[in-house]
N, C-alpha and C positions, 0 to 999 in steps of 0.2 A: 268770453269765453275765446281762451288761448289759439289763435289761427296759425301763428308762425313762432317759432322756436329757435332762438340764435344762441350758438355757445363759443362766444368768443375766446381767444387763449393768452389776451392779453390785456391788462385795465385801459391800454390806448383803444385797442379796438372795441371794447365794449363802450367807450365813453363816445367814438367816432359811430356807434350804433343808435346811442341815444341820443346824439346830435341829430342823425339822419331821422330817425323816427317821433323824436320827442315826445309830446303826451300821448301818442299812440301806443307806445312801449312800456313795459315794467320792467323794473330788477327782479331777477328769481333768484333766490339762495337756496333755502331749503323746502318751501314750497307748501308749508304747513299752514301757512295764512292765505296765501292766494288760491288754494285748492279747497279751501273749507268756510262754509256760512259760519258767521257772516261777513267776513272777511274777504270773501272769495273776488277776485279781480274782474273786471269788465274790460279790462285791455285786449285787445287783439296779438298783440307781439311781447314775447318775453324774451328779455336778454339773459341768461343763464350766466351766473358766478362760478358756477363749478369748478370750470379750470383756470380761474384766475390765479390757483396757488395762494388763497386767503386763508387755509385751516391750518394755524399753527399758534402756538404758545413760546413767548420770548422772555427773557430778562433783558434789561440795559441798563447798567449803571443802577441797579434797583427798583427801576421800572418794569411794570409786568404789561408786556404788550399781547394784546390778543387779535387773530385776526379774525375778521368780521364775519368768515365763513366755519367758523372755529362751531362743532355741535353742542348743544346744551350738555349732553350726558357724557363726553369728552372732555369737556371743561370740568364737570363734576367730579372725574373721576382723575382730573390732573392731579400731582402734588404739588403743594405749596402753594395753590391759589389761596386767597386770604378766606377765613372761615365764613365770614358775613357773603363771600360772593356765594361760597358753596351752597350756604342754608339757601339763599334766595333761587338757586337754580333749583333746589328742591321744591320750591313752589309751585313749578311747574308739575304738577302731579304724575302725567302719564308719562312713563320713560319711553313709551313708543314715540312721543311727540318731542321727548328732549333728544332724542336719537335723530329725529330729522329737523328739528329747529335749529338755527344757529343763533348765533349773539346778536350778530348783526342786522338778522331779521327782524327780531325781537324789538331792537332799538327801532328800525324803521318803520315798523308795522304801525307804532302810536296808536295801538288799539285800545279798547274801553278798559281793559284790565292789563298793564304793563308791570307785572309783579317783579322784573329785574330793575327797572328804573331806578325806585328810590336808593338800593344799595349802591348803583354807579353813580347817583347823584351826591350821596354822603361820602363817596370816596374820590369826589371831583374828580372824574374821568374825563377824559378829553379824547374826540373823534377825529380821525384822519381821513381825508377824503381821496378820489381817484385822482383830483385836479391838483394835488398837495395842501390844500387849505387844512389846518387844524382849527377845531371850536370845543370849548367847551360841551359836554353834552347839555349842559341847562340853556346855552346861547342854542345850540341847536334844536330844542325842545320849543324855544320861544320861536324859530323862524327855521322849521325842517326841509321845504324844499324838497327837490328832487335828487340829492346828489347821490353819489356813488360811497357808501362807507366801506372803507378798506381795512379799518384798523381802531382798536380802542385801545388806550393806555392809562395806565393806572400809575402816578409818581408816587403815590404813598399807600402802596398795598396793605401793608400791614398797621395801617392807622388801626384805632381801636374803634371799632365799627360792631353795631348789632341791629338785626332785623328781622322783621316778624310779620307773619300773616295773619288776619282776623277773617274767616270764613265761615260759612253756615254750615258747610260738612267739608270735609275733607278733599273732596272733588267738587265741591259747590261754587256758588257764587262769592267772589271776595268782597270783603267788606271794604276792608282798607289793607294796604300794605305799607309799612313804614320802616324807616331806616335813621339809625343815629349815630354820628360819630363824633370823636374828640381828637383835634387837631395837636399836634406838638405843642402848640402855644396856648394851649386850652382853650380853642375855638370849639363853638359845637356846630354841628350840621343836621339840619331835621330835614327830611325828604320824604312824601308824602305819594301814595297812588290810591284813587279812590275815593276823594272828597274834594275833586275838580274836575275839569274837563280832560286835564293833563296831569302830569306828575308835575311835581313842583316843591319848592323849598321853603320853608318858612323864616325867611331872614331875619324880619323883625323881631320873632322870638327867639330866635337864635343868638340876639346880641345882648339879649336880659338876663345871661346869665343864672336863669332859674332853676329849681328842683322842685320833686314831691309835687303837693298840691298845688302849688305857683303856677309849675310847670304845666299842668293839666290843665289848668285854666286857662292859661295864654294860648297852647293850641287848640282849644275848643272854641276858644273867642277870636282865633285868627283863620278859621276855616267855615265856608260856607257850603255844606254839602247838599246835594238834593234827596227828598225822599223818593224810595222805590222800593223793589222787591228786598233789598236787603236791609232795609231798616229804616225808621224816621231821623228826621234831621237831629232831634235830639239825641238818640243813641248813637248816630255816627260821630257827633262831636265830643260826646263823652266818652266814648270807648276809642277814638284816635289820642285825645288827652292822656288816657289811663296809659295807654300804649307806648305812647312816646315817652312819658316819665318811667316806665319800668324798663324801656331800651337805654335809657341815660341813666339808671341807677345800675342796669348791669354794665354799661360802658365804664362806669368809674370804678366799679368792683373790679372788673377786669384790668385795669387800668393800675391798681392797686397791688393785685396779685401778679402783674408782670415787673412790679419793681423790685 
């Protein structure tokens, strides 16, 4: 339960507070995760990011830059963001939660369902931290630590990309979220959430240049989901393969229409 709440007005002050309190303190963005079960925090000290001026969207030489405190609904309403990112933002079903949650908080929460991570992985998003460090989102997810995330950069925002979520009901448990993208050099990106302990890319499948039934089977063979309320291992493997193949076909069609 949070007992102390600090509101620094600069990134430097926020970092100094974290150095002082270390593991006793938690970064506090929108609060939608820290205040709700099952992700409610047990830390006693919160360091608010509200006054750090990280709620913005900008363009820099063709790259899309997003402040980590940008609310999901504000992002979804913004003009010219990638269509796949807008689609993924809608996977967060409740508008109330989208108004409260921040994109940085969604990334840092590393929760069981992370419906935004596949599209960010497929778009090769980069993350900037308070100490000036920059990491690919994939490297960050491999070793997240407790960094202060300040900015998300998408250098190729209009890369052909498609994403979809499979769930038992519109507001129910998500079975799998997938995103597929095609790069300028005909490279493929396949990113998934819901079939492993964290969101991941299927690098081995990406390099095989498959499509249709062959792609379905390769994806199904590359993942090792766990059976739970969402479905059996066989169902999850099958539906994920079908989903990825469909998304790749969507990307191919979109690419042809853009020519």
